[in-house]
C-alpha positions as CSV (number, residue, x, y, z in Angstrom):
1,X,-0.1,-0.3,0.0
2,X,1.6,3.3,-1.2
3,X,0.2,6.6,0.7
4,X,0.0,9.9,-0.9
5,X,0.1,12.7,1.1
6,X,-0.7,15.9,-0.4
7,X,1.1,19.1,1.3
8,X,0.3,22.8,0.4
9,X,0.1,25.9,2.6
10,X,-2.0,28.7,3.9
11,X,-0.6,31.6,2.5
12,X,-1.9,35.1,0.5
13,X,-2.1,34.2,-3.5
14,X,-3.3,37.6,-4.4
15,X,-6.3,39.5,-4.3
16,X,-8.1,36.9,-6.1
17,X,-7.1,33.0,-4.8
18,X,-8.1,31.9,-1.7
19,X,-5.6,31.2,0.6
20,X,-5.5,27.5,0.2
21,X,-4.8,27.7,-3.2
22,X,-1.6,25.3,-3.2
23,X,-3.4,22.6,-0.7
24,X,-6.3,22.6,-2.9
25,X,-4.2,21.6,-6.2
26,X,-2.4,19.3,-4.5
27,X,-5.0,17.5,-3.1
28,X,-6.7,17.2,-6.6
29,X,-3.4,15.8,-8.1
30,X,-3.5,13.4,-5.2
31,X,-6.6,12.2,-5.7
32,X,-7.2,11.9,-9.5
33,X,-3.2,10.0,-9.5
34,X,-5.1,7.3,-6.7
35,X,-8.3,7.3,-8.9
36,X,-5.9,6.0,-12.2
37,X,-3.4,3.4,-10.1
38,X,-6.4,1.9,-8.3
39,X,-8.1,1.4,-11.5
40,X,-4.6,-0.2,-12.6
41,X,-4.5,-2.3,-9.7
42,X,-2.2,-0.4,-7.6
43,X,-3.1,-0.4,-4.0
44,X,-2.7,3.5,-3.0
45,X,-4.4,5.5,-0.7
46,X,-4.5,9.6,-0.2
47,X,-3.8,10.9,3.5
48,X,-5.9,14.3,4.8
49,X,-3.6,17.0,3.3
50,X,-0.9,18.8,5.0
51,X,-2.2,22.4,5.0
52,X,0.2,24.5,6.5
53,X,3.6,24.7,4.9
54,X,6.6,27.3,5.0
55,X,5.4,30.3,3.5
56,X,7.8,33.2,5.4
57,X,7.8,34.9,2.8
58,X,4.2,35.3,2.2
59,X,3.6,36.5,6.2
60,X,3.2,40.2,5.8
61,X,0.2,39.8,4.2
62,X,-2.8,39.3,6.0
63,X,-4.1,35.5,6.1
64,X,-0.7,33.9,5.9
65,X,0.2,31.5,8.4
66,X,3.6,29.3,8.2
67,X,4.9,27.1,10.9
68,X,8.4,27.5,9.0
69,X,10.9,24.7,7.4
70,X,12.2,23.0,11.2
71,X,8.2,22.7,12.2
72,X,7.2,21.3,8.7
73,X,10.5,19.1,8.4
74,X,9.5,17.4,11.8
75,X,5.9,16.7,10.6
76,X,6.9,15.0,7.5
77,X,9.5,13.0,9.3
78,X,6.8,11.7,12.0
79,X,4.0,11.4,9.5
80,X,6.1,9.1,7.4
81,X,7.8,7.3,10.0
82,X,4.5,6.4,11.2
83,X,2.4,5.5,8.3
84,X,5.6,3.7,7.1
85,X,4.7,0.6,10.1
86,X,1.6,-0.3,7.9
87,X,2.3,1.3,4.5
88,X,5.0,0.1,2.1
89,X,5.9,3.8,0.5
90,X,5.1,6.9,1.2
91,X,5.2,9.8,-1.9
92,X,4.6,13.5,-0.7
93,X,2.8,15.5,-3.0
94,X,3.9,19.1,-2.7
95,X,1.9,22.1,-4.2
96,X,3.9,25.0,-2.6
97,X,7.7,25.8,-3.7
98,X,8.4,27.3,0.0
99,X,8.4,23.4,1.2
100,X,11.0,22.3,-1.2
101,X,13.8,22.7,1.7
102,X,11.9,20.8,4.4
103,X,10.7,18.0,2.4
104,X,14.3,17.1,0.8
105,X,15.9,17.6,4.3
106,X,13.1,14.7,5.9
107,X,13.3,12.8,2.7
108,X,16.7,12.2,2.7
109,X,16.6,11.4,6.7
110,X,13.7,8.9,6.1
111,X,15.2,7.0,3.4
112,X,18.6,7.0,5.5
113,X,16.5,5.4,8.4
114,X,15.7,3.0,5.5
115,X,12.3,3.8,4.9
116,X,10.6,4.0,1.4
117,X,9.6,7.6,0.9
118,X,9.7,10.2,-1.5
119,X,8.0,13.3,-2.7
120,X,7.0,15.0,-5.8
121,X,6.5,18.6,-7.0
122,X,3.0,19.6,-8.7
123,X,4.9,21.8,-11.2
124,X,3.3,22.3,-14.9
125,X,5.9,23.2,-17.2
126,X,6.4,26.6,-18.4
127,X,4.0,27.8,-15.5
128,X,4.5,31.0,-13.5
129,X,5.4,31.2,-10.2
130,X,2.8,32.3,-7.6
131,X,-1.0,33.4,-8.2
132,X,-0.5,33.7,-12.0
133,X,-1.9,32.3,-14.8
134,X,-1.1,28.7,-13.9
135,X,-2.4,28.5,-10.3
136,X,-5.7,30.7,-11.4
137,X,-6.4,28.2,-14.1
138,X,-6.2,25.3,-11.9
139,X,-8.5,26.9,-9.1
140,X,-11.0,28.1,-12.0
141,X,-11.2,24.6,-13.1
142,X,-11.5,22.8,-9.5
143,X,-13.4,25.6,-7.4
144,X,-14.4,28.2,-9.9
145,X,-16.5,29.6,-7.1
146,X,-13.5,30.4,-5.3
147,X,-12.0,33.0,-7.9
148,X,-12.4,36.2,-7.9
149,X,-12.1,36.7,-11.4
150,X,-12.7,40.7,-11.3
151,X,-9.9,41.1,-8.7
152,X,-7.3,39.5,-10.9
153,X,-4.4,41.7,-12.0
154,X,-0.8,40.9,-13.2
155,X,2.0,41.1,-10.8
156,X,5.6,40.8,-11.1
157,X,6.5,39.1,-14.4
158,X,10.2,38.7,-14.5
159,X,11.3,35.0,-14.7
160,X,11.2,33.6,-11.0
161,X,15.4,33.1,-10.9
162,X,15.6,37.1,-11.6
163,X,13.4,37.5,-8.4
164,X,14.4,34.8,-6.0
165,X,17.4,36.4,-4.0
166,X,15.1,39.5,-3.6
167,X,12.3,37.3,-2.5
168,X,14.5,35.1,-0.2
169,X,15.9,38.3,1.5
170,X,13.0,40.7,1.4
171,X,9.8,38.8,0.7
172,X,7.2,38.6,-1.9
173,X,5.5,42.1,-1.2
174,X,9.3,43.6,-1.7
175,X,8.8,42.2,-5.2
176,X,5.2,41.9,-6.3
177,X,2.6,44.2,-3.7
178,X,-0.3,42.6,-4.8
179,X,1.4,39.4,-4.1
180,X,1.0,38.3,-7.4
181,X,4.2,36.6,-9.6
182,X,3.2,36.2,-13.0
183,X,-0.5,37.6,-15.0
184,X,-3.7,35.8,-13.8
185,X,-5.7,37.8,-16.2
186,X,-6.1,35.2,-19.0
187,X,-6.2,32.4,-17.3
188,X,-8.9,29.8,-17.9
189,X,-11.0,26.8,-16.7
190,X,-9.6,24.8,-19.8
191,X,-6.2,25.5,-19.4
192,X,-6.6,24.2,-15.6
193,X,-8.1,21.0,-16.7
194,X,-5.3,20.7,-19.0
195,X,-2.7,21.4,-16.5
196,X,-4.4,19.2,-14.1
197,X,-4.5,16.2,-16.3
198,X,-0.7,17.0,-17.2
199,X,0.0,16.9,-13.2
200,X,-1.7,14.0,-12.5
201,X,-0.4,11.9,-15.8
202,X,3.1,12.9,-13.6
203,X,2.4,11.7,-10.2
204,X,0.9,8.5,-11.7
205,X,4.2,7.9,-13.5
206,X,6.0,8.5,-10.3
207,X,4.2,5.9,-8.4
208,X,4.5,3.4,-10.8
209,X,8.3,3.4,-11.2
210,X,8.0,3.0,-7.1
211,X,5.3,0.3,-7.4
212,X,7.9,-2.3,-6.1
213,X,7.2,-1.2,-2.8
214,X,3.7,-3.0,-2.9
């Protein structure tokens, strides 16, 4: 039995998306992949999502609650240790880029302990970074009522590598006062449907690669 654990965040996503955007996406990808895998005979379950993440760069926006890297790392380690008492493997399905360092450290430790644990990022190819066209399209497909489309506006549109140093040093507001990295104004539910299908395909492929765990 493989356990898929969605990991997200509770953080601002501009003036138009819900705080739980990352969690919603990770959860949808995990459930979509589980449906496909179960139909193919792969024993898999989806755990309730971890809805808080490491979101320190967003903390000066109201609504953001971050538990930081150390707490997230510990939470991931203890969740996997417990699940691995009865499961053959655990896949953490990550929807928030700020969680990567904690997940990498946690999974490295768990694998050193001999546990079959990996993490997987929900990252569409050529997507923008935060609350832009990519995430807005996905949420529009998943929960159209949660998108305030009339409030969608472009934010910082420079490539993420150009922004990363300042983001880490000064936070998102210093780079994008509206909290958006990208341009959500041309997002669509149809694009979100296509993006979700691609993300589900990617996760299915990853789990099938580790199917010998079962």
